[in-house]
C-alpha positions as CSV (number, residue, x, y, z in Angstrom):
1,M,-23.3,32.1,-1.0
2,Y,-19.6,32.9,-0.5
3,I,-17.0,30.8,-2.2
4,K,-15.5,30.0,1.3
5,D,-18.9,28.6,2.4
6,D,-19.1,26.4,-0.8
7,I,-15.6,25.1,-0.1
8,Q,-16.4,24.4,3.5
9,Q,-19.6,22.5,2.5
10,R,-17.8,20.4,-0.1
11,W,-14.9,19.8,2.4
12,W,-17.4,18.5,5.0
13,A,-18.9,16.2,2.4
14,L,-15.4,14.8,1.6
15,E,-14.6,14.4,5.3
16,A,-17.8,12.4,5.7
17,K,-16.9,10.1,2.9
18,L,-13.4,9.6,4.4
19,V,-14.9,8.9,7.8
20,D,-17.1,6.2,6.2
21,K,-14.1,4.7,4.5
22,F,-11.5,5.0,7.3
23,G,-13.5,5.4,10.5
24,K,-11.7,8.6,11.4
25,K,-12.2,12.3,10.6
26,P,-9.0,13.5,8.8
27,D,-7.5,16.9,8.9
28,L,-6.0,18.6,5.8
29,E,-2.6,17.1,6.5
30,A,-4.0,13.6,6.7
31,V,-5.9,14.1,3.5
32,L,-2.7,15.3,1.8
33,F,-0.9,12.3,3.2
34,L,-3.6,10.0,1.6
35,V,-3.2,11.8,-1.7
36,G,0.6,11.3,-1.5
37,L,0.1,7.6,-0.8
38,Q,-2.3,7.3,-3.7
39,E,0.1,9.0,-6.1
40,T,3.2,7.1,-5.1
41,G,1.8,3.7,-4.2
42,Y,4.3,3.9,-1.3
43,I,2.9,1.5,1.3
44,V,5.2,0.3,4.0
45,E,4.6,-0.7,7.6
46,K,6.6,2.1,9.2
47,I,6.8,5.6,7.6
48,S,9.3,8.1,8.9
49,K,8.5,11.8,9.5
50,E,10.6,12.7,6.5
51,Q,8.8,10.2,4.3
52,K,5.4,11.6,5.5
53,Q,6.6,15.1,4.5
54,D,7.8,13.8,1.1
55,L,4.4,12.2,0.6
56,M,2.6,15.4,1.5
57,H,4.9,17.4,-0.9
58,V,4.0,15.0,-3.7
59,A,0.4,15.5,-2.9
60,V,0.7,19.3,-2.9
61,C,2.5,19.3,-6.3
62,T,0.0,16.8,-7.7
63,I,-3.1,18.8,-6.7
64,L,-1.6,22.1,-7.8
65,A,-0.5,20.6,-11.1
66,Q,-4.3,20.5,-12.0
67,S,-4.1,24.4,-12.2
68,G,-0.8,24.5,-14.0
69,Y,1.4,25.5,-11.0
70,Y,3.5,22.3,-11.4
71,V,4.2,19.8,-14.1
72,K,5.4,16.3,-13.5
73,A,9.1,16.0,-14.5
74,G,9.2,12.3,-14.2
75,N,10.0,9.6,-11.6
76,D,13.2,8.9,-9.9
77,E,14.9,5.4,-9.7
78,E,12.6,4.5,-6.7
79,G,9.5,5.5,-8.6
80,W,8.8,8.7,-6.7
81,P,7.3,11.5,-8.9
82,H,9.2,14.7,-9.2
83,F,7.7,18.0,-10.3
84,T,8.8,21.4,-11.7
85,Q,7.1,24.6,-10.6
86,V,6.1,26.5,-13.7
87,K,4.0,29.4,-12.3
88,E,4.0,31.3,-9.1
89,I,1.7,30.2,-6.4
90,P,-0.3,33.2,-5.1
91,V,0.7,34.7,-1.8
92,L,-2.3,34.3,0.5
93,H,-3.2,34.7,4.1
94,L,-3.4,31.5,6.2
95,V,-7.1,31.0,5.8
96,E,-7.1,31.8,2.1
97,Q,-4.1,29.5,1.6
98,E,-5.9,26.6,3.4
99,N,-9.0,27.2,1.2
100,F,-6.8,27.3,-1.9
101,I,-5.3,23.9,-1.0
102,K,-8.7,22.5,0.0
103,D,-10.3,23.6,-3.3
104,H,-7.5,21.8,-5.2
105,V,-7.9,18.7,-3.0
106,L,-11.6,18.6,-3.7
107,L,-11.0,18.9,-7.4
108,Y,-8.5,16.0,-7.2
109,F,-11.0,13.7,-5.4
110,E,-13.7,14.8,-7.9
111,Q,-11.5,13.9,-10.8
112,M,-10.6,10.6,-9.1
113,G,-14.4,9.8,-9.0
114,F,-14.5,9.7,-5.2
């Protein structure tokens, strides 16, 4: 079995759980958005495009912190977490980069007990 196939199987299983919970199949961006919401607790009726990007940035930093790429530097006055990059993220082709992020997302959800 290829690592890529294992990630894909686990990703489909996560997607199925999220479909059960939310009634919609999420793409990677939507999953990162959910992680950002989870990590910040930022729940408002209307979220701007910039806020969505900020939430996804928090998500990427959070999931990559699991492997030591980022460390949480603290929260700002509004409670948003801030991170410091402490090691270089590998340069990967698009598909490899997506699998790298998906693998970290899967680890995050596993550690959250989901």
